[in-house]
Kinemage of the C-alpha trace (Angstrom):
@kinemage 1
@onewidth
@group {chain A} dominant
@subgroup {mainchain}
@vectorlist {calphas} color= white
{ca met a 1} P 0.000 0.000 0.000
{ca ala a 2} L 1.440 3.390 -0.945
{ca tyr a 3} L 0.501 6.766 0.464
{ca phe a 4} L 0.896 9.764 -1.812
{ca leu a 5} L 1.583 13.007 -0.063
{ca ile a 6} L 1.173 16.227 -2.064
{ca phe a 7} L 2.756 19.403 -0.903
{ca lys a 8} L 2.416 22.862 -2.442
{ca lys a 9} L 5.562 24.949 -2.426
{ca gln a 10} L 6.289 28.246 -4.225
{ca gly a 11} L 3.404 27.832 -6.649
{ca his a 12} L 4.587 24.476 -7.838
{ca his a 13} L 3.112 21.113 -7.043
{ca ile a 14} L 5.710 18.708 -5.856
{ca met a 15} L 4.493 15.158 -5.741
{ca ile a 16} L 6.400 12.892 -3.451
{ca glu a 17} L 5.707 9.234 -3.788
{ca lys a 18} L 6.423 7.532 -0.530
{ca leu a 19} L 5.917 3.857 0.166
{ca val a 20} L 4.737 3.432 3.715
{ca phe a 21} L 5.107 -0.087 4.993
{ca val a 22} L 3.093 0.710 8.093
{ca gly a 23} L -0.057 0.477 6.022
{ca met a 24} L 0.988 -2.888 4.639
{ca phe a 25} L 1.717 -4.272 8.078
{ca tyr a 26} L -1.590 -2.923 9.354
{ca trp a 27} L -3.591 -4.828 6.793
{ca phe a 28} L -1.349 -7.857 7.119
{ca gly a 29} L -2.018 -7.817 10.865
{ca ile a 30} L -5.764 -7.750 10.285
{ca val a 31} L -5.561 -10.707 7.908
{ca cys a 32} L -3.440 -12.676 10.379
{ca ala a 33} L -5.784 -11.836 13.266
{ca asn a 34} L -8.763 -13.089 11.285
{ca ala a 35} L -6.852 -16.214 10.310
{ca gln a 36} L -6.092 -16.915 13.955
{ca val a 37} L -9.678 -16.710 15.171
{ca leu a 38} L -9.982 -19.938 17.112
{ca thr a 39} L -13.362 -21.584 16.517
{ca lys a 40} L -12.257 -25.226 16.839
{ca tyr a 41} L -10.227 -26.812 19.597
{ca asp a 42} L -9.912 -30.420 20.637
{ca lys a 43} L -13.391 -31.890 20.100
{ca phe a 44} L -15.163 -28.561 20.610
{ca glu a 45} L -16.378 -26.191 17.911
{ca leu a 46} L -18.223 -22.883 17.913
{ca lys a 47} L -21.248 -23.150 15.624
{ca glu a 48} L -23.850 -20.428 15.155
{ca gly a 49} L -23.527 -19.078 18.668
{ca glu a 50} L -23.399 -22.507 20.286
{ca leu a 51} L -20.505 -24.482 21.762
{ca val a 52} L -20.632 -28.036 20.444
{ca trp a 53} L -18.567 -31.074 21.450
{ca gln a 54} L -18.544 -34.032 19.090
{ca asn a 55} L -16.674 -37.323 18.965
{ca thr a 56} L -16.969 -40.442 16.834
{ca tyr a 57} L -16.261 -43.786 18.498
{ca asn a 58} L -15.197 -46.716 16.341
{ca tyr a 59} L -16.688 -49.948 17.628
{ca pro a 60} L -16.890 -53.288 15.805
{ca gly a 61} L -20.329 -54.627 14.996
{ca asn a 62} L -23.493 -53.760 13.153
{ca ser a 63} L -25.804 -50.966 14.242
{ca asp a 64} L -28.080 -53.300 16.216
{ca ser a 65} L -25.260 -54.693 18.339
{ca ile a 66} L -23.844 -51.233 18.929
{ca arg a 67} L -27.291 -49.958 19.908
{ca ala a 68} L -27.562 -52.696 22.531
{ca ala a 69} L -24.176 -51.719 23.976
{ca val a 70} L -25.090 -48.028 23.899
{ca val a 71} L -28.313 -48.687 25.795
{ca gln a 72} L -26.335 -50.378 28.581
{ca met a 73} L -23.886 -47.484 28.659
{ca leu a 74} L -26.629 -44.848 28.917
{ca lys a 75} L -28.470 -46.814 31.608
{ca ser a 76} L -25.326 -46.970 33.705
{ca lys a 77} L -24.865 -43.188 33.813
{ca tyr a 78} L -26.288 -41.222 36.738
{ca tyr a 79} L -26.346 -38.006 34.708
{ca thr a 80} L -28.412 -39.049 31.642
{ca phe a 81} L -32.074 -38.021 31.759
{ca asn a 82} L -35.081 -37.962 29.433
{ca val a 83} L -33.401 -40.258 26.933
{ca ile a 84} L -35.507 -40.735 23.826
{ca arg a 85} L -34.906 -43.308 21.119
{ca asn a 86} L -35.154 -42.219 17.506
{ca glu a 87} L -34.336 -43.670 14.109
{ca ala a 88} L -30.709 -42.494 14.190
{ca gly a 89} L -30.006 -43.322 17.819
{ca tyr a 90} L -30.843 -41.401 21.001
{ca asn a 91} L -31.085 -37.897 22.359
{ca gly a 92} L -31.368 -36.761 25.936
{ca glu a 93} L -30.227 -34.429 28.682
{ca leu a 94} L -27.286 -34.253 31.034
{ca lys a 95} L -27.973 -33.312 34.643
{ca his a 96} L -25.575 -33.229 37.596
{ca tyr a 97} L -22.645 -34.198 35.385
{ca lys a 98} L -19.330 -34.118 37.258
{ca ile a 99} L -15.728 -33.971 36.051
{ca asn a 100} L -13.239 -36.174 37.847
{ca cys a 101} L -10.373 -33.665 37.978
{ca lys a 102} L -8.167 -35.991 40.009
{ca lys a 103} L -8.325 -38.599 37.245
{ca tyr a 104} L -6.678 -36.133 34.872
{ca gly a 105} L -4.107 -34.826 37.332
{ca lys a 106} L -5.951 -31.570 38.041
{ca thr a 107} L -6.412 -29.896 41.431
{ca tyr a 108} L -8.081 -26.843 42.924
{ca phe a 109} L -4.757 -25.053 42.708
{ca asn a 110} L -4.447 -25.191 38.916
{ca thr a 111} L -8.039 -25.601 37.749
{ca pro a 112} L -11.116 -23.324 37.995
{ca arg a 113} L -13.794 -24.494 40.393
{ca ile a 114} L -16.383 -24.885 37.657
{ca tyr a 115} L -14.463 -28.012 36.634
{ca cys a 116} L -13.540 -29.505 39.990
{ca asp a 117} L -16.754 -28.569 41.829
{ca gly a 118} L -19.118 -27.779 38.986
{ca asp a 119} L -22.530 -29.323 38.588
{ca trp a 120} L -23.099 -29.520 34.827
{ca ala a 121} L -26.158 -29.729 32.631
{ca gly a 122} L -26.565 -30.000 28.883
{ca lys a 123} L -28.047 -31.940 26.004
{ca phe a 124} L -26.709 -34.768 23.891
{ca ile a 125} L -27.389 -36.542 20.613
{ca leu a 126} L -26.107 -40.067 19.981
{ca glu a 127} L -26.134 -41.400 16.413
{ca ile a 128} L -25.469 -45.059 15.584
{ca lys a 129} L -24.297 -46.786 12.441
{ca asp a 130} L -22.374 -49.950 11.592
{ca asn a 131} L -18.959 -50.043 13.283
{ca ala a 132} L -19.283 -46.620 14.904
{ca tyr a 133} L -21.395 -44.199 16.897
{ca arg a 134} L -21.152 -40.437 17.279
{ca val a 135} L -21.930 -38.323 20.328
{ca thr a 136} L -22.725 -34.613 20.192
{ca val a 137} L -23.000 -32.562 23.385
{ca tyr a 138} L -24.236 -28.967 23.411
{ca ala a 139} L -25.993 -26.324 25.531
{ca leu a 140} L -23.610 -26.895 28.441
{ca phe a 141} L -24.332 -24.982 31.663
{ca tyr a 142} L -22.486 -25.038 34.949
{ca glu a 143} L -23.298 -24.244 38.562
{ca thr a 144} L -20.673 -23.940 41.256
{ca ala a 145} L -19.828 -22.117 44.459
{ca arg a 146} L -17.457 -19.162 44.532
{ca met a 147} L -15.850 -17.569 47.531
{ca gly a 148} L -17.281 -14.124 48.166
{ca ser a 149} L -15.221 -10.981 48.646
{ca asp a 150} L -16.953 -10.007 51.873
{ca tyr a 151} L -15.304 -10.156 55.287
{ca leu a 152} L -16.734 -13.585 56.098
{ca arg a 153} L -15.704 -14.987 52.694
{ca thr a 154} L -19.184 -16.405 52.254
{ca glu a 155} L -19.605 -18.746 49.320
{ca arg a 156} L -22.167 -17.853 46.706
{ca val a 157} L -23.650 -19.865 43.862
{ca val a 158} L -22.426 -18.990 40.380
{ca lys a 159} L -24.221 -20.153 37.245
{ca gly a 160} L -23.456 -19.676 33.592
{ca arg a 161} L -23.167 -20.945 30.056
{ca tyr a 162} L -19.968 -22.783 29.281
{ca ile a 163} L -19.580 -20.877 26.021
{ca asp a 164} L -19.411 -17.604 27.952
{ca ala a 165} L -16.726 -18.960 30.276
{ca val a 166} L -14.303 -20.036 27.542
{ca thr a 167} L -14.842 -17.558 24.694
{ca lys a 168} L -14.506 -13.877 23.933
{ca arg a 169} L -15.935 -11.521 21.311
{ca ser a 170} L -19.474 -12.616 22.084
{ca gly a 171} L -18.678 -16.274 21.616
{ca ser a 172} L -16.839 -15.932 18.320
{ca thr a 173} L -13.430 -17.270 19.416
{ca phe a 174} L -11.917 -19.296 22.244
{ca arg a 175} L -9.860 -17.666 24.968
{ca lys a 176} L -6.333 -19.066 24.675
{ca lys a 177} L -5.930 -19.211 28.443
{ca glu a 178} L -8.915 -21.582 28.592
{ca leu a 179} L -7.628 -24.156 26.099
{ca thr a 180} L -6.141 -26.448 28.735
{ca his a 181} L -9.429 -26.437 30.627
{ca ile a 182} L -11.391 -27.051 27.433
{ca ser a 183} L -9.259 -30.145 26.867
{ca leu a 184} L -10.078 -31.301 30.384
{ca met a 185} L -13.795 -31.123 29.637
{ca ser a 186} L -13.231 -32.879 26.308
{ca phe a 187} L -11.272 -35.727 27.908
{ca ser a 188} L -14.014 -36.179 30.482
{ca leu a 189} L -16.840 -36.318 27.936
{ca lys a 190} L -14.888 -38.644 25.657
{ca asp a 191} L -14.237 -41.100 28.477
{ca glu a 192} L -17.747 -40.939 29.918
{ca phe a 193} L -19.490 -41.659 26.613
{ca gly a 194} L -17.128 -44.473 25.687
{ca leu a 195} L -18.527 -47.985 25.956
{ca glu a 196} L -15.509 -48.956 28.072
{ca ser a 197} L -16.943 -46.785 30.858
{ca thr a 198} L -20.147 -48.819 31.081
{ca val a 199} L -21.069 -50.080 34.512
{ca arg a 200} L -23.197 -53.140 33.970
{ca val a 201} L -26.700 -52.795 35.367
{ca asn a 202} L -29.699 -55.077 35.443
{ca asn a 203} L -32.494 -54.436 32.961
């Protein structure tokens, strides 16, 4: 980008052509900033104002055998509610979901309380086909206690949408400082919806 500066001196127009690299770097910076907008990380993606987690599990067998295993897995979870069967698989709600921070080497000292103490809610969709099934989790909300700033340090309940806790610019990009915590949530969901996590229950 070139800026042309025109000066008038002693009745004559003197045109000075000056290449200003500042302008080039300015526009280059804008392009790079747009290219670095982080809308996908780990298994999470920002889609139309919603934070969506999705993972595909490869599992040998036809859709009927996988469905039977999935049913046992869903029955064994304390946090799955209002599960409805449909042609593709199942959809339902998450309530009182907990993250086992200790399992992933996290503590109160290096992890926000919404993860270690949080009571989570959300919705899920589970789709089944031969040799695989896919889980989508969205509309995640958390509730936790936070130490107050008053003299008695009284705890107060804090609630919020997960998307607001880990993004900026009105949910358009992830906060880089939250990426480690986002991975923690992703690891937890991936393990919990895996068939290996099934606790066998009676029908």
